[in-house]
C-alpha positions in Angstrom: 5.0 13.2 9.8 1.8 12.5 11.4 -1.0 14.6 9.9 -2.8 15.1 13.2 0.4 16.8 14.8 0.7 19.1 11.8 -2.8 20.4 12.7 -2.4 20.7 16.4 -2.7 24.6 16.5 -6.3 24.1 15.3 -7.4 20.9 16.6 -10.0 22.0 18.9 -11.8 24.4 16.4 -11.5 21.4 13.7 -13.6 19.6 16.1 -16.2 22.2 15.8 -15.9 21.9 12.0 -16.4 18.2 12.2 -19.6 18.7 14.3 -20.8 21.2 11.6 -20.2 18.7 8.7 -21.9 15.8 10.5 -24.9 17.8 11.3 -25.4 17.9 7.3 -26.0 14.2 7.7 -28.8 14.6 10.0 -32.0 14.7 8.2 -35.4 13.3 8.6 -35.6 11.1 5.6 -33.9 8.0 6.8 -32.8 6.8 3.3 -31.0 10.0 2.6 -29.5 10.3 6.1 -28.1 6.8 5.5 -26.3 7.8 2.3 -25.0 11.1 3.7 -23.6 9.5 6.6 -21.9 6.9 4.5 -20.3 9.7 2.6 -19.4 11.9 5.5 -18.0 9.1 7.7 -15.4 8.6 4.9 -13.2 11.2 6.5 -9.8 12.2 5.0 -7.4 14.2 6.9 -9.5 17.4 6.9 -6.6 19.4 5.5 -9.0 21.8 3.6 -10.8 23.1 6.6 -7.7 23.2 8.6 -6.2 25.4 6.0 -9.3 27.8 6.5 -8.5 28.0 10.3 -4.7 28.4 10.0 -5.0 31.1 7.3 -7.3 33.1 9.6 -5.1 32.9 12.7 -3.0 35.7 11.9 -5.6 38.2 12.6 -9.0 38.5 14.5 -11.7 36.1 13.5 -15.2 35.0 14.8 -15.6 31.3 14.9 -19.4 31.7 14.1 -18.3 32.8 10.7 -15.2 30.7 10.2 -16.5 27.3 11.3 -19.3 27.2 8.7 -16.8 28.3 5.9 -14.2 25.6 6.8 -17.2 23.1 6.8 -18.4 24.4 3.5 -15.0 24.0 1.8 -14.9 20.4 3.1 -18.4 19.7 1.9 -17.7 21.2 -1.6 -14.6 18.8 -1.7 -16.6 15.7 -0.7 -19.5 16.5 -3.2 -16.7 16.6 -6.0 -15.5 13.3 -4.8 -19.0 11.6 -5.0 -19.4 12.9 -8.6 -15.7 12.0 -9.4 -16.2 8.4 -8.4 -19.3 8.2 -10.4 -17.8 9.5 -13.6 -14.6 7.4 -12.9 -16.7 4.3 -11.9 -14.5 3.9 -9.0 -15.6 0.9 -6.6 -14.1 2.2 -3.5 -12.7 5.1 -1.8 -10.4 4.9 1.1 -11.2 1.3 1.4 -15.0 1.7 1.6 -17.7 1.3 -1.2 -18.4 4.4 -3.2 -21.9 5.7 -3.0 -22.8 4.8 -6.7 -21.8 1.2 -5.8 -24.4 1.1 -3.1 -27.2 3.0 -5.0 -28.0 4.1 -8.6 -26.5 6.6 -10.5 -29.2 9.3 -10.5 -29.3 9.1 -6.6 -25.7 9.5 -6.5 -25.8 12.7 -8.6 -28.6 14.1 -6.5 -26.7 13.3 -3.2 -23.7 15.1 -4.7 -26.0 18.0 -5.6 -27.4 18.0 -2.0 -23.8 18.4 -0.5 -23.1 21.2 -3.1 -26.3 23.0 -2.0 -25.4 22.5 1.8 -21.8 23.9 1.1 -23.3 27.0 -0.6 -25.8 27.6 2.3 -23.0 27.1 4.9 -20.9 29.7 2.9 -23.6 32.3 3.2 -23.4 32.1 6.9 -20.1 33.9 6.8 -22.0 37.0 5.7 -19.4 38.1 3.7 -20.0 38.8 0.1 -16.4 38.5 -1.2 -16.1 35.1 0.3 -19.3 34.0 -1.4 -18.1 35.2 -4.7 -14.8 33.5 -4.3 -16.6 30.3 -3.4 -19.1 30.4 -6.4 -16.2 31.2 -8.8 -14.2 28.1 -7.5 -17.3 25.9 -7.9 -17.5 26.9 -11.4 -13.8 26.4 -11.9 -13.8 22.9 -10.7 -16.9 21.8 -12.8 -15.0 23.4 -15.8 -11.8 21.3 -15.0 -13.9 18.1 -14.5 -15.6 18.7 -17.8 -12.4 19.3 -19.7 -11.0 16.0 -18.2 -13.8 14.2 -19.5 -13.7 15.6 -23.0 -9.9 15.1 -23.1 -9.9 11.6 -22.0 -7.7 9.5 -24.0 -6.3 12.3 -25.8 -2.6 11.6 -25.0 -0.8 14.5 -26.9 -1.1 17.0 -24.1 1.5 19.6 -22.9 2.7 20.4 -19.4 0.9 23.6 -19.6 -2.4 21.7 -20.4 -1.6 19.4 -17.4 -0.9 22.5 -15.0 -4.1 24.3 -16.0 -6.1 21.0 -15.6 -4.7 20.5 -12.1 -5.2 23.9 -11.1 -8.9 23.8 -11.8 -9.3 20.3 -10.4 -7.4 20.7 -7.2 -5.4 23.7 -6.5 -8.4 26.0 -7.0 -10.1 24.8 -4.0 -7.0 24.8 -1.6 -6.2 28.2 -2.7 -9.9 29.3 -2.0 -9.4 27.8 1.4 -6.6 29.9 2.3 -7.8 33.1 0.6 -11.1 33.0 2.2 -9.8 32.3 5.6 -7.5 35.3 5.4 -10.4 37.3 4.1 -12.6 36.6 7.0 -9.9 37.5 9.4 -9.7 41.0 8.0 -6.2 40.4 6.7 -4.5 43.2 4.6 -4.5 42.5 1.0 -0.9 41.7 0.9 -1.4 39.0 3.2 -4.5 37.7 1.4 -2.4 37.5 -1.7 0.5 35.7 -0.1 -2.0 33.1 1.5 -3.9 32.7 -1.9 -0.5 31.9 -3.7 0.3 29.5 -0.8 -2.7 27.6 -1.4 -2.4 27.5 -5.1 1.1 26.2 -4.9 0.3 23.8 -2.0 -2.6 22.5 -4.2 -0.2 22.0 -7.3 2.1 20.0 -5.2 -0.6 18.0 -3.8 -2.1 16.8 -7.1 1.2 16.1 -8.6 2.0 13.9 -5.7 -1.2 12.2 -6.1 -0.5 11.6 -9.8 2.9 10.2 -8.8 1.3 7.7 -6.3 -0.9 6.3 -9.2 2.5 4.7 -10.5 4.3 4.1 -7.2 1.7 4.0 -4.5 0.5 1.2 -2.2 -3.0 0.1 -3.7 -4.3 -0.9 -0.2 -3.3 2.6 1.3 -4.6 4.5 -1.9 -7.9 2.6 -2.0 -7.7 2.3 -5.7 -5.5 0.2 -8.2 -2.2 1.5 -9.3 -2.6 2.7 -12.8 -6.1 4.0 -12.4 -5.3 7.2 -14.4 -4.0 5.1 -17.5 -7.1 3.1 -17.2 -9.3 6.1 -17.5 -7.4 7.8 -20.1 -6.0 10.5 -18.0 -2.7 11.9 -18.8 -0.6 13.1 -15.8 2.9 14.5 -15.5 5.0 11.3 -15.3 3.3 10.2 -18.6 3.9 13.6 -20.3 7.6 13.5 -19.2 7.8 10.1 -21.0 6.2 11.4 -24.1 8.7 14.3 -24.2 11.6 11.7 -24.2 9.8 9.1 -26.5 6.9 10.7 -28.4 6.0 7.3 -30.0 6.3 4.9 -26.9 4.6 1.7 -28.0 3.3 1.0 -24.6 1.4 4.3 -24.5 0.1 3.7 -28.1 -1.2 0.3 -27.1 -3.2 1.9 -24.1 -4.4 5.1 -25.7 -4.3 4.7 -29.7 -5.3 0.9 -29.4 -7.7 1.4 -26.4 -6.3 -1.5 -24.6 -6.9 -1.3 -20.8 -6.0 -4.8 -20.0 -3.9 -5.6 -16.9 -1.0 -6.4 -19.1 -1.3 -3.4 -21.1 -1.4 -1.2 -18.1 1.6 -2.9 -16.5 3.7 -2.3 -19.6 2.8 1.3 -19.7 3.6 1.9 -16.1 6.8 0.2 -16.6 7.6 2.4 -19.3 7.1 5.4 -17.1 9.3 3.9 -14.6 12.2 3.5 -17.0 11.8 7.2 -18.0 12.8 10.1 -16.0 8.9 10.8 -15.5 8.5 10.0 -11.9 11.7 11.9 -10.7 10.9 14.8 -12.8 7.4 15.0 -11.3 8.8 14.8 -7.7 10.9 17.6 -8.5 8.1 19.7 -9.8 6.2 18.7 -6.6 9.1 19.9 -4.4 9.2 23.1 -6.6 5.6 24.0 -5.9 5.8 23.1 -2.3 8.9 25.3 -1.8 7.2 28.1 -3.5 4.3 27.5 -1.3 6.5 28.0 1.8 8.3 31.1 0.4 4.9 32.9 0.4 4.6 32.7 4.1 7.7 35.0 4.5 5.7 38.0 5.3 3.6 36.3 7.9 4.7 36.4 11.8 6.5 33.3 13.0 3.7 31.9 15.0 2.8 28.2 15.5 0.2 28.5 12.9 2.6 29.4 10.2 4.9 26.6 11.4 1.9 24.3 10.8 1.4 25.8 7.3 5.1 25.1 6.6 4.7 21.5 7.9 1.7 20.9 5.7 3.8 21.6 2.8 6.3 19.0 3.8 3.6 16.6 4.8 2.3 16.7 1.2 5.8 15.7 -0.1 6.1 13.1 2.5 3.4 11.3 0.8 5.7 10.5 -2.2 8.0 8.3 0.1 
């Protein structure tokens, strides 16, 4: 399923959002401008701003408020990626050098901060206090989640509940915010705001689980990072947790986590152990469960092309597993 066709109902408005995002990279200081344009040119599918637009489509909205919000959501996401790549010491993202590989760490932190500040400034253009409050809480949630991931790196005795809480903070919170704030700006009734918030949460959970599956089965060239990156960084994800439920003293994982062996051979053995377990199949089933829950939240919404797009995005997230 092509991502662009999924987003057809809001494609023209997405172009306005893209123009807003690119304006952030147009500054007088040429050194900063070059760094910003490098980051902003590494475009993803723009799923998050599209979700803002789709969630607002069921009621009346004003693009002068909605476009800055959608751009703010994407800039917040981009800023977190800049900092994530620095923390993870990732050399590339989507096949391009990461910012910290082109400049020093202090500059990278400040560029990420600059993007956070721009996201906050754009959010204020909505002139909606409730949206600003949700946005601010989400930023705190994401930072808390990232800090917890850093502090628990290498601690491999984690439960599924720990994992779900982590990915809610890391990924699902921002996708939930995209759909919730879009609904708020459209003046939707509370029951529809709740439904779209729940849709975003469940979609975000499915999205991150799929990402974690791809770390074991994905194509390195397409992902832009080596397979097994999570294991190298000491990050425990659902396929690994499932293996540990079946084999609590797995020797391959002990070698990576207890012995601190991140050699290619040790990572290959750990990946092979996950493949021999039910971990990947279990994680796929969980991703499907969350995606199905997301679609169920849309039952109360009218059958419009935009609702069909939201349903299709859920399927698109799952298609990444194949």
